[in-house]
N, C-alpha and C positions, 0 to 999 in steps of 0.2 A: 956729179949731174951729167945727164946725156941729153942732148937735144936732138930731136929729128929734124932734118934738112929737106926741103922738097928738092929733088932732081928730077930732070928730064932724061929719058931714055934716048940715046943717040944711035946705038947699035945694041942689038940684044940676041942673045943666044937661048938655050933652053934653061941655063942654071945662072948664067952671069950675064951682065949688061954693061955697056959703057955709058955712063949717064953724066949730064953736065949741070954744073951749078955755076952761074955767073961766069962763063968761060973756062972754068977749070973741069976738067974730066976725070972721073974716078971710075974704077971697076967695083960694081956692086953685085952682091949675091942676091939671086931671085928665089933662093930656097922658100921663103916664107910666103911668096905671093904668086909663084908659079912664072911661066914665060910671059913677056909682056912686049908689045910692038914698039917700034921706034915712035917717039912722040908722047908716049904714056908718062904721066907724072907719079913719081913714088916719093913716099916719106922714107928718108933713108937715115939710120942710125948706125953708126960704126960700120960703115959699108955694107950694111945688109938693108935691103928694102923690106919694110915692116907692114906697108899699107899702099894700096893704090889710091891716088887722089884724082879729083878732077881738076881742070886747070884754075877755077876760081878759087878752090880750097888752098891749093899750092900757092897762088898769088897771095891770099890773105895770110898764110903761115909765112912766106918770105916777107911781106910787109912788117909782120910782127916781130920778126927776128931783127929786122932792120931798126925797129923801134927800140928793142932792146939795147942793141948797141949804141943808138943815139943817147938813150938815157945813161948808159954806162960812161959816155963821153961828155956829160952834164948838160945835154939839151933838156930843156924844161916844158916846152910846148911839145907834147908828144900826140896831139889829136890827129895829125897827118897819118900817124902810123896805127892808131886805135881809135879811129873816129867812130866806129860802129858800138863801142862799149857805151857811149852816151845815149844811144838810140835804141839798142837791142835790148830786149828784157833777159834778165839771167836765165840759164837753163842748165839743169843738171845733166852730166854725161849720162849715155845710155849705159844700162846695167846689163 
């Protein structure tokens, strides 16, 4: 399984960007999303940006990934990570 990780562009070129995730920098291909400015948020899979995110969406994804890690470490109260699941109605992905 491959998980996408939100990363923020620190320095960008036409085809690659230096991106940060929690203090770690990685070189990321921009081939699928095009050039992006510093500060942009990207959903990155295997060092390739797949999607441009807004800051709120990047934060929600990051929090969910932390929730998955907490569950794997045996934490049982995950409401801090997935609080919106109890209040938001289910919705199907766009087709």
